[in-house]
C-alpha positions as a LaTeX table, in Angstrom:
\begin{tabular}{lrrr}
\hline
Residue & $x$ (\AA) & $y$ (\AA) & $z$ (\AA) \\
\hline
Met1 & $-138.80$ & $-153.88$ & $-125.94$ \\
Arg2 & $-136.35$ & $-155.99$ & $-128.50$ \\
Asn3 & $-139.06$ & $-155.16$ & $-131.29$ \\
Leu4 & $-138.79$ & $-151.35$ & $-130.46$ \\
Glu5 & $-134.71$ & $-151.35$ & $-129.99$ \\
Ala6 & $-134.87$ & $-152.99$ & $-133.56$ \\
Arg7 & $-136.95$ & $-150.42$ & $-135.05$ \\
Ile8 & $-135.31$ & $-147.60$ & $-133.66$ \\
Glu9 & $-131.98$ & $-149.19$ & $-135.47$ \\
Arg10 & $-133.77$ & $-149.64$ & $-138.52$ \\
Leu11 & $-134.80$ & $-146.35$ & $-138.33$ \\
Glu12 & $-131.09$ & $-145.00$ & $-137.37$ \\
Glu13 & $-129.78$ & $-146.74$ & $-140.42$ \\
Val14 & $-131.84$ & $-145.37$ & $-142.92$ \\
Tyr15 & $-132.02$ & $-141.57$ & $-141.35$ \\
Ile16 & $-130.22$ & $-138.87$ & $-143.31$ \\
Pro17 & $-130.51$ & $-135.36$ & $-142.17$ \\
Ala18 & $-131.84$ & $-133.21$ & $-144.69$ \\
Glu19 & $-128.87$ & $-130.81$ & $-144.57$ \\
Ile20 & $-125.78$ & $-131.03$ & $-143.29$ \\
Thr21 & $-123.97$ & $-127.96$ & $-141.72$ \\
Val22 & $-120.45$ & $-127.43$ & $-142.42$ \\
Ile23 & $-118.39$ & $-125.66$ & $-139.94$ \\
Met24 & $-115.05$ & $-123.95$ & $-141.06$ \\
Leu25 & $-112.99$ & $-123.00$ & $-138.43$ \\
Thr26 & $-110.33$ & $-120.48$ & $-140.28$ \\
Asp27 & $-106.48$ & $-119.58$ & $-139.27$ \\
Phe28 & $-105.76$ & $-115.99$ & $-139.62$ \\
Gly29 & $-102.39$ & $-116.28$ & $-139.73$ \\
Lys30 & $-99.77$ & $-115.59$ & $-142.43$ \\
Gly31 & $-99.27$ & $-118.41$ & $-145.08$ \\
Glu32 & $-100.47$ & $-120.25$ & $-148.20$ \\
Ile33 & $-103.72$ & $-122.01$ & $-147.44$ \\
Lys34 & $-102.84$ & $-125.94$ & $-148.31$ \\
Gly35 & $-106.27$ & $-127.32$ & $-147.77$ \\
Trp36 & $-109.10$ & $-128.26$ & $-145.58$ \\
Lys37 & $-108.90$ & $-131.19$ & $-143.04$ \\
Gly38 & $-111.86$ & $-132.71$ & $-141.48$ \\
Asp39 & $-112.22$ & $-135.85$ & $-139.20$ \\
Gly40 & $-110.69$ & $-138.78$ & $-141.11$ \\
Phe41 & $-110.47$ & $-136.69$ & $-144.47$ \\
Cys42 & $-108.34$ & $-133.82$ & $-145.96$ \\
Ile43 & $-109.03$ & $-131.92$ & $-148.83$ \\
Ala44 & $-106.08$ & $-130.35$ & $-150.53$ \\
Arg45 & $-105.65$ & $-127.00$ & $-152.76$ \\
Asn46 & $-105.40$ & $-127.67$ & $-156.48$ \\
Pro47 & $-102.75$ & $-125.59$ & $-158.45$ \\
Asp48 & $-104.20$ & $-122.24$ & $-158.97$ \\
Glu49 & $-107.69$ & $-122.76$ & $-157.59$ \\
Ser50 & $-108.56$ & $-119.44$ & $-155.41$ \\
Glu51 & $-109.17$ & $-119.85$ & $-151.71$ \\
Glu52 & $-112.90$ & $-119.22$ & $-152.19$ \\
Asp53 & $-113.01$ & $-121.99$ & $-154.69$ \\
Leu54 & $-111.49$ & $-124.19$ & $-152.28$ \\
Ala55 & $-113.79$ & $-123.48$ & $-149.64$ \\
Gln56 & $-116.65$ & $-123.96$ & $-151.41$ \\
Arg57 & $-115.27$ & $-127.27$ & $-152.88$ \\
Ala58 & $-114.33$ & $-128.48$ & $-149.30$ \\
Ala59 & $-117.80$ & $-127.66$ & $-147.98$ \\
Ala60 & $-119.37$ & $-129.82$ & $-151.05$ \\
Gln61 & $-116.94$ & $-132.53$ & $-150.38$ \\
Ala62 & $-117.51$ & $-132.83$ & $-146.76$ \\
Gln63 & $-120.96$ & $-132.78$ & $-146.78$ \\
Ala64 & $-120.69$ & $-136.17$ & $-149.36$ \\
Tyr65 & $-118.67$ & $-137.60$ & $-146.93$ \\
His66 & $-120.68$ & $-136.87$ & $-144.22$ \\
Asn67 & $-124.11$ & $-138.87$ & $-146.59$ \\
Ala68 & $-121.62$ & $-141.25$ & $-147.27$ \\
His69 & $-121.19$ & $-142.24$ & $-143.72$ \\
Pro70 & $-124.72$ & $-142.07$ & $-142.07$ \\
Ser71 & $-123.56$ & $-143.45$ & $-138.64$ \\
Leu72 & $-121.90$ & $-139.95$ & $-138.58$ \\
Leu73 & $-123.70$ & $-137.56$ & $-136.15$ \\
Pro74 & $-125.18$ & $-135.21$ & $-135.42$ \\
Ala75 & $-125.60$ & $-132.97$ & $-138.75$ \\
Tyr76 & $-122.70$ & $-131.19$ & $-138.72$ \\
Ile77 & $-118.99$ & $-131.68$ & $-139.72$ \\
Val78 & $-115.93$ & $-129.41$ & $-138.77$ \\
Leu79 & $-113.24$ & $-128.58$ & $-141.32$ \\
His80 & $-110.19$ & $-127.08$ & $-140.12$ \\
Met81 & $-107.61$ & $-124.47$ & $-142.46$ \\
Asp82 & $-104.64$ & $-126.09$ & $-143.26$ \\
Arg83 & $-102.08$ & $-123.45$ & $-143.88$ \\
Glu84 & $-98.62$ & $-123.44$ & $-144.28$ \\
Asp85 & $-96.44$ & $-120.92$ & $-141.87$ \\
Val86 & $-94.54$ & $-118.18$ & $-142.54$ \\
Pro87 & $-92.06$ & $-117.00$ & $-140.53$ \\
\hline
\end{tabular}
């Protein structure tokens, strides 16, 4: 049984899913988008960056973050929009 547990642990260490799914939760309020937040990181908006470019960059960085931390499971990561509220 110990051998089986050790084999499973070694497999889990090297297992990286083929593709990480990024789920982006959007806030449809009023105001400027400041960036996207995930579990343990934040992707801030660059000056003069469009919302679409920011979303693409945030998704790519979230995938890279997930790949750099193989202990994160399952094969998805959730980003929340960080919006500056305007009254």
